[in-house]
Each structure stands twice: as C-alpha cells, then as structure tokens.
C-alpha positions in Angstrom: 139.7 90.6 108.7 141.8 89.0 111.4 141.3 90.2 115.0 143.7 92.8 116.3 144.6 93.8 119.9 143.3 97.2 120.9 145.1 99.7 123.1 145.9 98.7 126.7 144.4 100.3 129.8 145.4 99.8 133.4 143.6 96.5 133.6 145.0 93.3 132.0 141.8 92.6 130.0 142.6 91.9 126.4 140.3 93.5 123.8 140.3 92.4 120.2 138.5 94.0 117.3 137.5 93.2 113.8 135.7 95.1 111.0 132.2 94.1 109.9 129.3 95.4 107.9 126.0 95.8 109.6 123.2 94.9 107.2 120.7 97.5 108.2 117.9 99.5 106.6 117.8 102.0 104.9 121.6 101.6 104.5 124.2 99.1 105.6 126.8 100.5 107.9 130.5 99.7 108.3 131.4 98.8 111.9 134.2 97.8 114.1 133.4 95.2 116.8 135.4 95.2 120.1 135.2 92.1 122.1 136.7 91.7 125.7 138.5 88.5 126.5 136.3 88.0 129.5 132.7 87.3 128.3 129.8 85.9 130.3 126.0 85.7 130.0 125.7 89.2 131.5 128.1 90.9 129.2 126.4 94.0 127.8 126.1 95.0 124.2 126.9 98.6 123.3 126.2 100.5 120.1 129.0 103.1 119.9 128.9 106.2 117.8 132.3 107.9 117.2 133.1 111.5 118.0 133.6 114.4 115.6 131.3 117.3 114.7 128.9 115.5 112.4 131.1 116.3 109.4 134.3 114.5 110.6 135.3 111.4 112.6 135.8 107.7 111.8 136.0 104.3 113.3 139.7 104.9 113.8 139.1 108.1 115.8 136.5 106.3 117.9 138.8 103.4 118.8 139.9 104.8 122.2 136.4 105.3 123.5 135.2 102.0 122.1 138.1 100.3 123.9 137.3 101.7 127.3 133.6 100.7 126.8 134.8 97.1 126.1 137.2 97.1 129.0 134.4 98.3 131.2 132.6 95.0 130.5 130.8 95.1 127.1 130.9 93.9 123.6 131.0 97.1 121.6 129.9 97.6 118.0 131.3 101.0 116.9 129.3 102.2 113.9 130.6 104.4 111.0 127.6 106.7 110.4 127.1 108.9 107.3 128.8 112.3 107.6 127.5 115.8 106.9 127.1 117.8 104.8 126.5 115.1 102.2 124.2 113.5 104.7 122.1 115.6 107.1 119.5 115.4 109.8 117.2 113.5 109.9 118.6 111.1 107.3 121.8 110.4 109.4 119.7 109.6 112.5 117.4 107.3 110.6 120.4 105.4 109.2 121.7 105.1 112.7 118.4 104.0 114.1 118.2 101.3 111.4 121.7 100.1 112.6 120.3 100.0 116.1 117.5 97.7 115.1 119.8 95.5 113.1 122.2 95.2 116.0 119.5 94.3 118.5 118.1 91.7 116.2 121.5 90.1 115.7 122.7 90.5 119.3 123.2 86.8 119.8 126.2 87.0 117.5 128.1 88.7 120.2 126.3 88.3 123.6 123.4 86.4 125.2 119.9 87.4 124.0 119.1 88.5 127.5 122.1 90.8 127.7 121.5 94.5 128.4 121.7 96.8 125.4 123.2 100.4 125.5 123.9 103.3 123.2 127.0 105.4 123.7 128.9 108.2 121.9 131.1 111.2 122.3 130.6 114.7 120.8 128.4 114.3 117.7 128.2 110.6 118.5 126.8 111.6 121.9 124.1 113.7 120.2 123.1 110.7 118.1 123.1 108.4 121.1 120.9 110.8 123.1 118.5 111.1 120.1 118.4 107.3 119.7 117.3 107.0 123.3 114.4 109.3 122.5 113.5 107.4 119.3 113.5 104.1 121.2 111.1 105.6 123.7 108.8 107.0 121.1 108.9 104.0 118.7 108.6 101.5 121.6 111.8 99.6 121.2 114.2 98.1 121.1 114.7 98.2 124.9 117.7 100.2 126.2 119.3 99.6 129.6 121.1 103.0 129.4 122.7 105.8 127.4 126.4 106.8 127.8 127.1 110.3 126.7 130.7 111.7 126.7 130.9 115.5 126.0 127.7 115.3 123.9 126.8 118.0 121.4 123.3 118.8 122.6 122.7 122.5 121.9 123.1 124.1 118.5 122.9 127.7 120.0 126.5 127.5 121.1 125.9 130.2 123.7 127.2 128.5 126.9 129.9 130.0 129.2 132.2 127.0 128.7 132.1 127.5 124.9 132.7 131.2 125.1 135.6 130.5 127.5 137.2 128.3 124.9 136.8 131.2 122.3 134.2 129.1 120.5 130.7 130.1 119.6 128.2 130.5 116.8 130.7 131.7 114.2 134.1 130.4 113.1 134.5 127.3 115.2 134.4 123.6 114.4 131.3 123.0 116.4 129.4 125.8 114.7 130.5 124.4 111.3 129.5 120.9 112.3 126.0 122.0 113.4 125.6 124.0 110.2 126.6 121.0 108.0 124.4 118.6 110.0 121.2 120.7 110.2 121.4 122.5 106.9 118.9 125.1 108.0 118.3 126.7 111.5 114.7 125.6 111.7 115.7 121.9 112.0 117.3 122.8 115.4 113.7 122.9 116.8 113.3 119.2 116.4 114.0 117.4 119.7 116.0 114.6 118.0 118.3 117.2 116.4 119.2 119.2 119.6 118.2 117.1 122.6 118.8 119.8 125.1 115.9 121.7 123.7 113.5 118.8 123.9 110.3 119.6 125.8 109.7 115.9 126.8 112.5 113.9 128.4 110.5 111.6 130.7 110.6 107.9 130.1 114.2 107.8 128.7 116.7 105.1 129.6 119.1 105.9 132.5 121.9 108.2 131.5 125.6 108.4 132.2 127.1 111.8 131.3 130.8 112.4 131.5 132.6 115.7 130.8 135.6 117.7 132.1 136.5 121.0 133.8 138.3 122.1 130.6 135.7 120.7 128.2 134.0 123.4 126.0 130.9 121.2 125.9 130.8 121.0 129.8 127.9 123.4 130.3 125.4 121.9 127.9 126.2 118.4 129.3 125.4 119.8 132.9 122.2 121.4 131.7 121.0 118.2 130.1 121.8 116.2 133.2 119.7 118.5 135.3 116.8 118.4 132.8 116.9 114.6 132.7 116.8 114.5 136.5 113.8 116.9 136.6 112.0 114.6 134.1 112.5 111.6 136.5 115.3 110.0 134.5 118.1 108.2 136.5 121.3 110.2 135.9 124.9 109.6 136.8 127.2 112.6 136.0 130.9 113.0 136.3 133.2 116.0 135.7 136.8 115.0 135.2 139.5 117.2 136.7 141.5 119.3 134.3 143.7 119.2 132.3 142.1 116.6 130.0 142.2 118.2 126.5 138.6 116.9 126.1 137.0 116.4 123.7 140.1 116.2 121.5 141.6 113.5 123.8 138.9 111.1 122.9 140.8 110.2 119.8 144.0 109.5 121.7 145.1 106.1 122.8 144.0 105.5 126.4 147.0 105.4 128.8 147.3 104.3 132.4 146.1 107.0 134.8 144.5 109.1 132.1 141.0 110.6 132.1 139.9 107.9 129.8 140.9 105.3 132.4 138.7 107.2 134.9 135.9 107.2 132.4 136.2 103.4 132.2 135.7 103.2 135.9 132.5 105.3 135.7 131.2 103.2 132.8 131.9 100.0 134.8 129.8 101.3 137.7 127.1 102.4 135.3 126.8 98.9 133.8 126.6 97.4 137.3 123.9 99.8 138.4 121.7 99.5 135.3 122.1 95.8 134.5 118.8 93.8 135.0 118.7 91.9 138.3 
C-alpha cells in the first residue's frame, strides 16, 4: 500500500504510514507502520498497541497515539491484536509477545540494530504493554529501553475513586464489559500479566512513562501503579494532564495543535531522551 501522510501536530515533522503484516508466531498480525521523515541511527523503535477495552479498537482508532509517538522521535509499528471475547487472556498476550519477538528480530527494516526498543499502549493496549514488560523480564528478552503507558487498564476490580466519580464500576460500564470479555472468569485476574497492578513482583522492569489526566476515569489505577513501580526500584516518569481532556476517549481523535495529545508528545520526547542508551 502506498504511504500516506498522518495527522499534523504542532511540529513540522512529516509522518507517513503504510500497512504491513508481521509474520509472527503463533499468529501473524496486521500492523500499521509510522515513519517520521527525520530518521537517524538513534531513532527508536516502538511497538504500539491501540486503545479500546480488549473487545474493541483498531489500527484506525490507534492512529492518533501512534502519530504522536512517531513525532516524538520513533519508528512506530502499531499492531492489531486479537480482540475479546473470541480471543482471551492469555492467548491474546501470547500473540502480542510473538509479535514483539518478530519486530525485534526484524528491527533493521525500520531502524538501526542498535536502536532502543520500546512498548507503548493506551487503555487495553497499555495493559498489554505493561504485561509485555513483565514477560520480557521473566523470559530474558528482548531488551526493552522503556514502556509507555497512557491511561492503562491495570486493575480489573474497578473500585477506584476516579472510576466511581465517572459513574463507572464493576457493573454496566464498558471497562467492566471489556475485562469480563478478556478474562472470561474472575480467577484469571490473579495472574500478574492479566492485571499488572496486582502483581507482587515489579522489580527489574524497564523504565516507565505513565500519562493520564485529571478527568480520566483510569487516573487512580495509573497513579497507584506508578507508586508501586517506584517502590520496586523502577525508574518512573508520571504526568497528569490538566482537564478537560476527554481522556481516554480523546485518544482516538486526530491530534491538534495545543491539545493534550501534543503535550503527551512532549513527555514522550523527553522520555526517549532520558532512556536512550548513551
């Protein structure tokens, strides 16, 4: 497919994208690759996982976040992972981990072999990115320079103040439905890869950037995870955007000059600088 120009932010850095298929095991994954016009030997490679609630979301809905990641200074491969309830934990996560291995092996297609490698995602994609960081630690590779989590879904209990304030909770909301479809049964929530906030061992994970907002229903679980990571000795950068943002719904909107997505781009740029190998 011919390259197309992605949405414009406040910096004149062109980003083009093209659709590809990542030949991974156990399943191949459709992907959309975003390439910034300005590439160099230090340009990072990011595996991006789109938002949604495990049972919805697409490459198209993830385009805005993938664009800001590219404009922050990375080649971005946004992966279309299998959706629940047809595909559930842990099968979805194993499919995504297979994609991670395939991307790392083929990284020289987009960046230098020495380029830093990151995972990133919003909402359910943030959950999967956090879980991948754990799997990389536990399975000893591939090496990650960092994890970028935007309003990640981390706690299946749905009992935080920020969720209650949004009139959401364990019954009758899209996050509850998404968790139910992804896990299938409550016992799976005990697995650390399924609900990372409940993991008992967080030491040894890649540095983390967590971004949320004052009006984000997922704000509190993001804050709790940041604190737990710091207590475990993980390097953490955390930012809370000023309301109104309409997050996480705004992740699927085209990024505009001065928007909260633009601010997120600045945070990601700084994170790349602080975590890139010297």
